[in-house]
All heavy atoms as a GROMACS GRO file, in nm:
protein
  538
    1MET      N    1   6.334  12.590  18.603
    1MET     CA    2   6.479  12.563  18.615
    1MET      C    3   6.547  12.677  18.693
    1MET      O    4   6.520  12.788  18.664
    1MET     CB    5   6.535  12.550  18.480
    1MET     CG    6   6.687  12.515  18.477
    1MET     SD    7   6.770  12.499  18.321
    1MET     CE    8   6.699  12.346  18.257
    2ARG      N    9   6.634  12.641  18.788
    2ARG     CA   10   6.699  12.748  18.866
    2ARG      C   11   6.808  12.812  18.772
    2ARG      O   12   6.859  12.745  18.684
    2ARG     CB   13   6.766  12.677  18.987
    2ARG     CG   14   6.669  12.624  19.080
    2ARG     CD   15   6.740  12.586  19.211
    2ARG     NE   16   6.660  12.495  19.277
    2ARG     CZ   17   6.703  12.408  19.366
    2ARG    NH1   18   6.825  12.407  19.409
    2ARG    NH2   19   6.612  12.337  19.438
    3GLN      N   20   6.834  12.932  18.809
    3GLN     CA   21   6.930  13.011  18.730
    3GLN      C   22   7.068  12.940  18.731
    3GLN      O   23   7.132  12.933  18.628
    3GLN     CB   24   6.935  13.146  18.794
    3GLN     CG   25   7.017  13.247  18.708
    3GLN     CD   26   7.007  13.399  18.765
    3GLN    OE1   27   7.003  13.402  18.885
    3GLN    NE2   28   6.998  13.494  18.681
    4LYS      N   29   7.107  12.889  18.853
    4LYS     CA   30   7.242  12.830  18.858
    4LYS      C   31   7.252  12.706  18.758
    4LYS      O   32   7.351  12.678  18.694
    4LYS     CB   33   7.275  12.790  18.999
    4LYS     CG   34   7.408  12.731  19.015
    4LYS     CD   35   7.448  12.714  19.172
    4LYS     CE   36   7.596  12.668  19.177
    4LYS     NZ   37   7.632  12.666  19.316
    5THR      N   38   7.142  12.626  18.773
    5THR     CA   39   7.135  12.498  18.676
    5THR      C   40   7.140  12.545  18.533
    5THR      O   41   7.221  12.475  18.447
    5THR     CB   42   7.009  12.428  18.711
    5THR    OG1   43   7.004  12.402  18.847
    5THR    CG2   44   7.001  12.306  18.634
    6TYR      N   45   7.068  12.652  18.494
    6TYR     CA   46   7.076  12.697  18.357
    6TYR      C   47   7.208  12.745  18.312
    6TYR      O   48   7.258  12.698  18.202
    6TYR     CB   49   6.967  12.820  18.341
    6TYR     CG   50   6.973  12.876  18.205
    6TYR    CD1   51   6.910  12.809  18.094
    6TYR    CD2   52   7.043  12.992  18.180
    6TYR    CE1   53   6.909  12.872  17.972
    6TYR    CE2   54   7.045  13.054  18.061
    6TYR     CZ   55   6.975  12.991  17.955
    6TYR     OH   56   6.986  13.053  17.826
    7PHE      N   57   7.281  12.815  18.399
    7PHE     CA   58   7.417  12.859  18.361
    7PHE      C   59   7.508  12.754  18.353
    7PHE      O   60   7.593  12.736  18.259
    7PHE     CB   61   7.469  12.960  18.474
    7PHE     CG   62   7.399  13.098  18.466
    7PHE    CD1   63   7.379  13.155  18.583
    7PHE    CD2   64   7.359  13.164  18.343
    7PHE    CE1   65   7.317  13.298  18.582
    7PHE    CE2   66   7.302  13.284  18.346
    7PHE     CZ   67   7.278  13.349  18.462
    8LEU      N   68   7.495  12.646  18.439
    8LEU     CA   69   7.587  12.527  18.434
    8LEU      C   70   7.566  12.448  18.304
    8LEU      O   71   7.650  12.402  18.238
    8LEU     CB   72   7.566  12.440  18.564
    8LEU     CG   73   7.640  12.488  18.677
    8LEU    CD1   74   7.621  12.392  18.799
    8LEU    CD2   75   7.792  12.481  18.666
    9PHE      N   76   7.432  12.425  18.272
    9PHE     CA   77   7.389  12.354  18.154
    9PHE      C   78   7.454  12.426  18.020
    9PHE      O   79   7.518  12.357  17.948
    9PHE     CB   80   7.249  12.334  18.145
    9PHE     CG   81   7.198  12.265  18.022
    9PHE    CD1   82   7.205  12.127  18.012
    9PHE    CD2   83   7.153  12.333  17.912
    9PHE    CE1   84   7.174  12.056  17.902
    9PHE    CE2   85   7.112  12.266  17.796
    9PHE     CZ   86   7.121  12.131  17.795
   10CYS      N   87   7.426  12.550  18.019
   10CYS     CA   88   7.477  12.622  17.903
   10CYS      C   89   7.635  12.624  17.893
   10CYS      O   90   7.688  12.609  17.788
   10CYS     CB   91   7.434  12.771  17.897
   10CYS     SG   92   7.256  12.789  17.869
   11ALA      N   93   7.699  12.635  18.007
   11ALA     CA   94   7.845  12.638  18.012
   11ALA      C   95   7.897  12.494  17.968
   11ALA      O   96   7.995  12.505  17.896
   11ALA     CB   97   7.898  12.665  18.152
   12VAL      N   98   7.838  12.392  18.012
   12VAL     CA   99   7.886  12.261  17.965
   12VAL      C  100   7.865  12.236  17.817
   12VAL      O  101   7.943  12.175  17.740
   12VAL     CB  102   7.811  12.152  18.049
   12VAL    CG1  103   7.829  12.009  17.982
   12VAL    CG2  104   7.851  12.156  18.196
   13VAL      N  105   7.745  12.287  17.765
   13VAL     CA  106   7.720  12.266  17.619
   13VAL      C  107   7.826  12.360  17.537
   13VAL      O  108   7.875  12.291  17.446
   13VAL     CB  109   7.572  12.316  17.591
   13VAL    CG1  110   7.559  12.333  17.439
   13VAL    CG2  111   7.476  12.218  17.640
   14PHE      N  112   7.847  12.473  17.579
   14PHE     CA  113   7.950  12.551  17.509
   14PHE      C  114   8.085  12.494  17.517
   14PHE      O  115   8.164  12.503  17.433
   14PHE     CB  116   7.948  12.695  17.557
   14PHE     CG  117   7.831  12.782  17.504
   14PHE    CD1  118   7.738  12.843  17.593
   14PHE    CD2  119   7.811  12.790  17.360
   14PHE    CE1  120   7.633  12.918  17.525
   14PHE    CE2  121   7.711  12.862  17.314
   14PHE     CZ  122   7.616  12.927  17.401
   15PHE      N  123   8.119  12.429  17.640
   15PHE     CA  124   8.250  12.371  17.660
   15PHE      C  125   8.260  12.249  17.557
   15PHE      O  126   8.372  12.228  17.503
   15PHE     CB  127   8.260  12.323  17.801
   15PHE     CG  128   8.388  12.252  17.822
   15PHE    CD1  129   8.508  12.328  17.841
   15PHE    CD2  130   8.397  12.119  17.837
   15PHE    CE1  131   8.628  12.263  17.876
   15PHE    CE2  132   8.512  12.054  17.861
   15PHE     CZ  133   8.639  12.114  17.877
   16LEU      N  134   8.151  12.179  17.548
   16LEU     CA  135   8.165  12.068  17.448
   16LEU      C  136   8.189  12.111  17.313
   16LEU      O  137   8.257  12.044  17.228
   16LEU     CB  138   8.035  11.977  17.451
   16LEU     CG  139   8.019  11.905  17.592
   16LEU    CD1  140   7.885  11.834  17.597
   16LEU    CD2  141   8.129  11.799  17.612
   17VAL      N  142   8.111  12.222  17.263
   17VAL     CA  143   8.143  12.268  17.133
   17VAL      C  144   8.277  12.316  17.103
   17VAL      O  145   8.350  12.285  17.017
   17VAL     CB  146   8.040  12.390  17.100
   17VAL    CG1  147   8.065  12.452  16.976
   17VAL    CG2  148   7.893  12.336  17.103
   18ALA      N  149   8.336  12.390  17.212
   18ALA     CA  150   8.470  12.441  17.204
   18ALA      C  151   8.569  12.318  17.202
   18ALA      O  152   8.669  12.328  17.134
   18ALA     CB  153   8.502  12.530  17.322
   19SER      N  154   8.545  12.216  17.274
   19SER     CA  155   8.625  12.097  17.279
   19SER      C  156   8.632  12.031  17.132
   19SER      O  157   8.731  11.981  17.092
   19SER     CB  158   8.578  11.990  17.381
   19SER     OG  159   8.590  12.055  17.513
   20ALA      N  160   8.514  12.024  17.087
   20ALA     CA  161   8.506  11.954  16.941
   20ALA      C  162   8.595  12.044  16.835
   20ALA      O  163   8.661  11.986  16.760
   20ALA     CB  164   8.361  11.960  16.891
   21HIS      N  165   8.593  12.176  16.857
   21HIS     CA  166   8.672  12.256  16.763
   21HIS      C  167   8.819  12.241  16.788
   21HIS      O  168   8.898  12.239  16.692
   21HIS     CB  169   8.627  12.406  16.775
   21HIS     CG  170   8.501  12.436  16.694
   21HIS    ND1  171   8.500  12.445  16.560
   21HIS    CD2  172   8.370  12.470  16.739
   21HIS    CE1  173   8.373  12.481  16.519
   21HIS    NE2  174   8.299  12.483  16.629
   22VAL      N  175   8.856  12.250  16.916
   22VAL     CA  176   9.003  12.226  16.941
   22VAL      C  177   9.041  12.080  16.898
   22VAL      O  178   9.163  12.076  16.852
   22VAL     CB  179   9.034  12.249  17.085
   22VAL    CG1  180   8.990  12.135  17.180
   22VAL    CG2  181   9.177  12.283  17.104
   23THR      N  182   8.964  11.978  16.914
   23THR     CA  183   8.999  11.848  16.866
   23THR      C  184   9.008  11.855  16.716
   23THR      O  185   9.103  11.788  16.666
   23THR     CB  186   8.886  11.740  16.915
   23THR    OG1  187   8.875  11.754  17.057
   23THR    CG2  188   8.917  11.607  16.870
   24ARG      N  189   8.924  11.916  16.644
   24ARG     CA  190   8.926  11.918  16.502
   24ARG      C  191   9.062  11.991  16.458
   24ARG      O  192   9.134  11.944  16.368
   24ARG     CB  193   8.820  12.003  16.440
   24ARG     CG  194   8.828  12.014  16.292
   24ARG     CD  195   8.717  12.094  16.228
   24ARG     NE  196   8.729  12.085  16.088
   24ARG     CZ  197   8.723  12.198  16.018
   24ARG    NH1  198   8.702  12.317  16.065
   24ARG    NH2  199   8.749  12.184  15.877
   25LEU      N  200   9.104  12.093  16.526
   25LEU     CA  201   9.229  12.155  16.498
   25LEU      C  202   9.348  12.074  16.530
   25LEU      O  203   9.440  12.067  16.439
   25LEU     CB  204   9.240  12.295  16.577
   25LEU     CG  205   9.153  12.409  16.537
   25LEU    CD1  206   9.160  12.516  16.637
   25LEU    CD2  207   9.199  12.457  16.392
   26ILE      N  208   9.347  12.007  16.635
   26ILE     CA  209   9.469  11.919  16.667
   26ILE      C  210   9.471  11.792  16.579
   26ILE      O  211   9.580  11.759  16.529
   26ILE     CB  212   9.455  11.872  16.812
   26ILE    CG1  213   9.477  12.000  16.904
   26ILE    CG2  214   9.554  11.768  16.849
   26ILE    CD1  215   9.453  11.969  17.059
   27MET      N  216   9.355  11.724  16.561
   27MET     CA  217   9.354  11.601  16.481
   27MET      C  218   9.355  11.624  16.335
   27MET      O  219   9.384  11.530  16.254
   27MET     CB  220   9.228  11.522  16.522
   27MET     CG  221   9.229  11.485  16.660
   27MET     SD  222   9.356  11.381  16.724
   27MET     CE  223   9.314  11.221  16.655
   28GLY      N  224   9.326  11.755  16.285
   28GLY     CA  225   9.318  11.775  16.145
   28GLY      C  226   9.199  11.720  16.071
   28GLY      O  227   9.205  11.691  15.948
   29TRP      N  228   9.093  11.702  16.143
   29TRP     CA  229   8.964  11.648  16.080
   29TRP      C  230   8.918  11.742  15.969
   29TRP      O  231   8.921  11.856  15.986
   29TRP     CB  232   8.856  11.627  16.184
   29TRP     CG  233   8.886  11.518  16.290
   29TRP    CD1  234   8.984  11.415  16.267
   29TRP    CD2  235   8.837  11.497  16.414
   29TRP    NE1  236   8.980  11.339  16.376
   29TRP    CE2  237   8.887  11.387  16.469
   29TRP    CE3  238   8.728  11.564  16.467
   29TRP    CZ2  239   8.855  11.331  16.592
   29TRP    CZ3  240   8.691  11.511  16.600
   29TRP    CH2  241   8.755  11.403  16.661
   30GLU      N  242   8.872  11.686  15.861
   30GLU     CA  243   8.806  11.763  15.751
   30GLU      C  244   8.652  11.754  15.769
   30GLU      O  245   8.593  11.648  15.806
   30GLU     CB  246   8.843  11.704  15.619
   30GLU     CG  247   8.990  11.713  15.591
   30GLU     CD  248   9.040  11.862  15.572
   30GLU    OE1  249   8.954  11.945  15.528
   30GLU    OE2  250   9.147  11.893  15.611
   31ILE      N  251   8.586  11.861  15.732
   31ILE     CA  252   8.436  11.869  15.728
   31ILE      C  253   8.401  11.902  15.596
   31ILE      O  254   8.456  12.008  15.541
   31ILE     CB  255   8.389  11.972  15.844
   31ILE    CG1  256   8.425  11.926  15.976
   31ILE    CG2  257   8.242  11.971  15.822
   31ILE    CD1  258   8.383  12.026  16.088
   32ALA      N  259   8.303  11.834  15.535
   32ALA     CA  260   8.254  11.865  15.407
   32ALA      C  261   8.105  11.879  15.406
   32ALA      O  262   8.031  11.805  15.464
   32ALA     CB  263   8.286  11.752  15.309
   33ILE      N  264   8.066  11.996  15.357
   33ILE     CA  265   7.923  12.029  15.354
   33ILE      C  266   7.880  12.041  15.206
   33ILE      O  267   7.925  12.132  15.138
   33ILE     CB  268   7.883  12.149  15.426
   33ILE    CG1  269   7.930  12.130  15.579
   33ILE    CG2  270   7.746  12.182  15.420
   33ILE    CD1  271   7.913  12.258  15.654
   34ALA      N  272   7.802  11.945  15.149
   34ALA     CA  273   7.754  11.953  15.016
   34ALA      C  274   7.862  11.958  14.920
   34ALA      O  275   7.868  12.044  14.824
   34ALA     CB  276   7.657  12.063  14.994
   35GLY      N  277   7.973  11.889  14.940
   35GLY     CA  278   8.094  11.877  14.846
   35GLY      C  279   8.194  11.999  14.882
   35GLY      O  280   8.298  12.006  14.821
   36TRP      N  281   8.169  12.092  14.962
   36TRP     CA  282   8.248  12.201  15.009
   36TRP      C  283   8.323  12.168  15.122
   36TRP      O  284   8.274  12.136  15.228
   36TRP     CB  285   8.178  12.324  15.025
   36TRP     CG  286   8.250  12.445  15.072
   36TRP    CD1  287   8.350  12.508  14.996
   36TRP    CD2  288   8.249  12.512  15.192
   36TRP    NE1  289   8.398  12.617  15.066
   36TRP    CE2  290   8.341  12.623  15.191
   36TRP    CE3  291   8.169  12.494  15.302
   36TRP    CZ2  292   8.363  12.703  15.292
   36TRP    CZ3  293   8.188  12.579  15.411
   36TRP    CH2  294   8.291  12.685  15.406
   37THR      N  295   8.459  12.168  15.121
   37THR     CA  296   8.542  12.138  15.244
   37THR      C  297   8.560  12.275  15.319
   37THR      O  298   8.600  12.364  15.272
   37THR     CB  299   8.677  12.088  15.198
   37THR    OG1  300   8.658  11.970  15.114
   37THR    CG2  301   8.759  12.057  15.318
   38VAL      N  302   8.519  12.261  15.452
   38VAL     CA  303   8.517  12.378  15.540
   38VAL      C  304   8.663  12.393  15.576
   38VAL      O  305   8.728  12.293  15.627
   38VAL     CB  306   8.433  12.348  15.660
   38VAL    CG1  307   8.436  12.466  15.753
   38VAL    CG2  308   8.284  12.324  15.616
   39PRO      N  309   8.720  12.516  15.565
   39PRO     CA  310   8.856  12.539  15.605
   39PRO      C  311   8.869  12.519  15.755
   39PRO      O  312   8.788  12.551  15.837
   39PRO     CB  313   8.884  12.683  15.560
   39PRO     CG  314   8.770  12.726  15.481
   39PRO     CD  315   8.663  12.628  15.503
   40ARG      N  316   9.001  12.479  15.796
   40ARG     CA  317   9.031  12.454  15.941
   40ARG      C  318   9.024  12.595  16.016
   40ARG      O  319   8.994  12.598  16.131
   40ARG     CB  320   9.165  12.395  15.957
   40ARG     CG  321   9.142  12.239  15.936
   40ARG     CD  322   9.262  12.169  16.000
   40ARG     NE  323   9.288  12.059  15.912
   40ARG     CZ  324   9.392  12.027  15.863
   40ARG    NH1  325   9.501  12.093  15.885
   40ARG    NH2  326   9.394  11.921  15.781
   41TRP      N  327   9.054  12.706  15.959
   41TRP     CA  328   9.060  12.832  16.024
   41TRP      C  329   8.927  12.868  16.079
   41TRP      O  330   8.913  12.939  16.181
   41TRP     CB  331   9.118  12.942  15.942
   41TRP     CG  332   9.027  12.987  15.815
   41TRP    CD1  333   9.036  12.934  15.693
   41TRP    CD2  334   8.918  13.068  15.828
   41TRP    NE1  335   8.943  12.999  15.610
   41TRP    CE2  336   8.863  13.073  15.693
   41TRP    CE3  337   8.855  13.143  15.923
   41TRP    CZ2  338   8.760  13.152  15.666
   41TRP    CZ3  339   8.750  13.225  15.897
   41TRP    CH2  340   8.696  13.231  15.760
   42THR      N  341   8.816  12.806  16.027
   42THR     CA  342   8.684  12.845  16.081
   42THR      C  343   8.654  12.791  16.220
   42THR      O  344   8.574  12.826  16.295
   42THR     CB  345   8.575  12.788  15.990
   42THR    OG1  346   8.581  12.647  15.977
   42THR    CG2  347   8.573  12.861  15.866
   43SER      N  348   8.751  12.692  16.265
   43SER     CA  349   8.749  12.636  16.394
   43SER      C  350   8.815  12.728  16.502
   43SER      O  351   8.790  12.713  16.628
   43SER     CB  352   8.807  12.498  16.408
   43SER     OG  353   8.727  12.405  16.346
   44ILE      N  354   8.883  12.826  16.451
   44ILE     CA  355   8.947  12.932  16.558
   44ILE      C  356   8.839  13.006  16.616
   44ILE      O  357   8.827  13.011  16.739
   44ILE     CB  358   9.062  13.005  16.488
   44ILE    CG1  359   9.172  12.906  16.436
   44ILE    CG2  360   9.108  13.110  16.581
   44ILE    CD1  361   9.275  12.974  16.363
   45PRO      N  362   8.757  13.080  16.538
   45PRO     CA  363   8.645  13.143  16.616
   45PRO      C  364   8.548  13.055  16.673
   45PRO      O  365   8.480  13.087  16.770
   45PRO     CB  366   8.576  13.234  16.499
   45PRO     CG  367   8.635  13.185  16.365
   45PRO     CD  368   8.752  13.116  16.401
   46GLY      N  369   8.540  12.936  16.619
   46GLY     CA  370   8.443  12.823  16.675
   46GLY      C  371   8.496  12.774  16.811
   46GLY      O  372   8.428  12.703  16.876
   47LEU      N  373   8.615  12.794  16.828
   47LEU     CA  374   8.694  12.769  16.967
   47LEU      C  375   8.678  12.895  17.060
   47LEU      O  376   8.642  12.870  17.180
   47LEU     CB  377   8.833  12.725  16.949
   47LEU     CG  378   8.918  12.727  17.063
   47LEU    CD1  379   8.867  12.605  17.158
   47LEU    CD2  380   9.064  12.695  17.037
   48ILE      N  381   8.714  13.009  17.011
   48ILE     CA  382   8.727  13.124  17.091
   48ILE      C  383   8.580  13.164  17.145
   48ILE      O  384   8.558  13.188  17.267
   48ILE     CB  385   8.779  13.241  17.029
   48ILE    CG1  386   8.933  13.200  16.993
   48ILE    CG2  387   8.777  13.368  17.097
   48ILE    CD1  388   8.996  13.296  16.903
   49ILE      N  389   8.471  13.172  17.061
   49ILE     CA  390   8.350  13.220  17.101
   49ILE      C  391   8.281  13.130  17.194
   49ILE      O  392   8.236  13.176  17.306
   49ILE     CB  393   8.262  13.257  16.976
   49ILE    CG1  394   8.323  13.367  16.899
   49ILE    CG2  395   8.110  13.288  17.014
   49ILE    CD1  396   8.259  13.391  16.756
   50PRO      N  397   8.264  13.002  17.167
   50PRO     CA  398   8.206  12.906  17.272
   50PRO      C  399   8.294  12.891  17.387
   50PRO      O  400   8.238  12.874  17.496
   50PRO     CB  401   8.178  12.776  17.200
   50PRO     CG  402   8.205  12.811  17.064
   50PRO     CD  403   8.283  12.926  17.036
   51GLY      N  404   8.418  12.897  17.379
   51GLY     CA  405   8.500  12.889  17.496
   51GLY      C  406   8.483  13.006  17.587
   51GLY      O  407   8.473  12.998  17.714
   52THR      N  408   8.471  13.126  17.538
   52THR     CA  409   8.443  13.246  17.620
   52THR      C  410   8.310  13.224  17.680
   52THR      O  411   8.288  13.262  17.794
   52THR     CB  412   8.449  13.374  17.531
   52THR    OG1  413   8.579  13.376  17.469
   52THR    CG2  414   8.416  13.490  17.609
   53LEU      N  415   8.209  13.187  17.605
   53LEU     CA  416   8.070  13.184  17.665
   53LEU      C  417   8.064  13.064  17.772
   53LEU      O  418   7.989  13.080  17.872
   53LEU     CB  419   7.967  13.146  17.547
   53LEU     CG  420   7.933  13.257  17.445
   53LEU    CD1  421   7.864  13.202  17.339
   53LEU    CD2  422   7.874  13.377  17.523
   54SER      N  423   8.146  12.962  17.753
   54SER     CA  424   8.158  12.863  17.853
   54SER      C  425   8.211  12.911  17.982
   54SER      O  426   8.151  12.893  18.091
   54SER     CB  427   8.236  12.744  17.799
   54SER     OG  428   8.249  12.638  17.898
   55ALA      N  429   8.325  12.986  17.970
   55ALA     CA  430   8.383  13.049  18.088
   55ALA      C  431   8.290  13.138  18.159
   55ALA      O  432   8.277  13.134  18.281
   55ALA     CB  433   8.518  13.111  18.054
   56TRP      N  434   8.219  13.221  18.088
   56TRP     CA  435   8.124  13.321  18.131
   56TRP      C  436   8.014  13.242  18.207
   56TRP      O  437   7.981  13.288  18.313
   56TRP     CB  438   8.075  13.406  18.016
   56TRP     CG  439   7.993  13.518  18.061
   56TRP    CD1  440   7.989  13.586  18.186
   56TRP    CD2  441   7.902  13.596  17.981
   56TRP    NE1  442   7.906  13.685  18.183
   56TRP    CE2  443   7.850  13.701  18.062
   56TRP    CE3  444   7.863  13.584  17.853
   56TRP    CZ2  445   7.758  13.784  18.007
   56TRP    CZ3  446   7.766  13.673  17.800
   56TRP    CH2  447   7.725  13.778  17.878
   57GLY      N  448   7.964  13.135  18.153
   57GLY     CA  449   7.864  13.057  18.215
   57GLY      C  450   7.903  13.002  18.346
   57GLY      O  451   7.819  12.998  18.441
   58PHE      N  452   8.031  12.944  18.348
   58PHE     CA  453   8.081  12.882  18.475
   58PHE      C  454   8.096  13.010  18.589
   58PHE      O  455   8.068  12.985  18.705
   58PHE     CB  456   8.207  12.820  18.465
   58PHE     CG  457   8.192  12.676  18.395
   58PHE    CD1  458   8.256  12.644  18.280
   58PHE    CD2  459   8.119  12.579  18.465
   58PHE    CE1  460   8.246  12.528  18.223
   58PHE    CE2  461   8.103  12.460  18.392
   58PHE     CZ  462   8.164  12.432  18.277
   59VAL      N  463   8.129  13.119  18.547
   59VAL     CA  464   8.146  13.236  18.646
   59VAL      C  465   8.012  13.277  18.689
   59VAL      O  466   7.996  13.285  18.807
   59VAL     CB  467   8.216  13.344  18.581
   59VAL    CG1  468   8.214  13.477  18.660
   59VAL    CG2  469   8.366  13.315  18.548
   60LEU      N  470   7.911  13.284  18.601
   60LEU     CA  471   7.783  13.324  18.641
   60LEU      C  472   7.716  13.221  18.735
   60LEU      O  473   7.644  13.251  18.824
   60LEU     CB  474   7.700  13.350  18.512
   60LEU     CG  475   7.724  13.469  18.438
   60LEU    CD1  476   7.637  13.486  18.312
   60LEU    CD2  477   7.708  13.600  18.529
   61ALA      N  478   7.746  13.092  18.702
   61ALA     CA  479   7.686  12.984  18.779
   61ALA      C  480   7.751  12.989  18.923
   61ALA      O  481   7.678  12.965  19.025
   61ALA     CB  482   7.714  12.850  18.722
   62SER      N  483   7.870  13.019  18.938
   62SER     CA  484   7.941  13.030  19.074
   62SER      C  485   7.891  13.150  19.145
   62SER      O  486   7.894  13.148  19.271
   62SER     CB  487   8.094  13.040  19.061
   62SER     OG  488   8.133  13.156  18.999
   63GLN      N  489   7.845  13.250  19.078
   63GLN     CA  490   7.790  13.379  19.149
   63GLN      C  491   7.640  13.366  19.173
   63GLN      O  492   7.604  13.448  19.244
   63GLN     CB  493   7.827  13.493  19.067
   63GLN     CG  494   7.967  13.523  19.049
   63GLN     CD  495   8.012  13.641  18.958
   63GLN    OE1  496   7.917  13.688  18.893
   63GLN    NE2  497   8.130  13.677  18.960
   64ALA      N  498   7.574  13.277  19.105
   64ALA     CA  499   7.427  13.272  19.123
   64ALA      C  500   7.388  13.237  19.266
   64ALA      O  501   7.450  13.149  19.322
   64ALA     CB  502   7.377  13.171  19.027
   65ARG      N  503   7.284  13.300  19.314
   65ARG     CA  504   7.243  13.270  19.443
   65ARG      C  505   7.161  13.144  19.450
   65ARG      O  506   7.083  13.118  19.353
   65ARG     CB  507   7.158  13.388  19.499
   65ARG     CG  508   7.228  13.501  19.525
   65ARG     CD  509   7.127  13.598  19.601
   65ARG     NE  510   7.182  13.729  19.584
   65ARG     CZ  511   7.097  13.839  19.606
   65ARG    NH1  512   6.969  13.821  19.630
   65ARG    NH2  513   7.148  13.962  19.592
   66ALA      N  514   7.162  13.068  19.549
   66ALA     CA  515   7.073  12.969  19.575
   66ALA      C  516   6.940  13.000  19.612
   66ALA      O  517   6.931  13.054  19.720
   66ALA     CB  518   7.132  12.861  19.676
   67THR      N  519   6.842  13.000  19.521
   67THR     CA  520   6.707  13.037  19.551
   67THR      C  521   6.610  12.914  19.551
   67THR      O  522   6.633  12.818  19.486
   67THR     CB  523   6.654  13.146  19.440
   67THR    OG1  524   6.667  13.072  19.320
   67THR    CG2  525   6.742  13.262  19.438
   68SER      N  526   6.501  12.936  19.628
   68SER     CA  527   6.416  12.825  19.619
   68SER      C  528   6.316  12.824  19.495
   68SER      O  529   6.287  12.934  19.443
   68SER     CB  530   6.318  12.827  19.749
   68SER     OG  531   6.263  12.945  19.755
   69PRO      N  532   6.285  12.706  19.441
   69PRO     CA  533   6.209  12.703  19.325
   69PRO      C  534   6.072  12.754  19.331
   69PRO      O  535   6.006  12.789  19.412
   69PRO     CB  536   6.211  12.556  19.288
   69PRO     CG  537   6.257  12.488  19.399
   69PRO     CD  538   6.319  12.582  19.505
   0.00000   0.00000   0.00000
């Protein structure tokens, strides 16, 4: 797999995770794990960390050189 493709793939995956967390915050969705309700504040770092990794992945993908396989 080329480096640019890898960075783009990871950036998209992290973007989807961050999007799920922001959607949970906006819509007020509840998550229950084995009867324990996960507090909504846990989606804040769940948004910031993958969002940062996603942005970083897009930057790295734009800077990656086109190399032959």
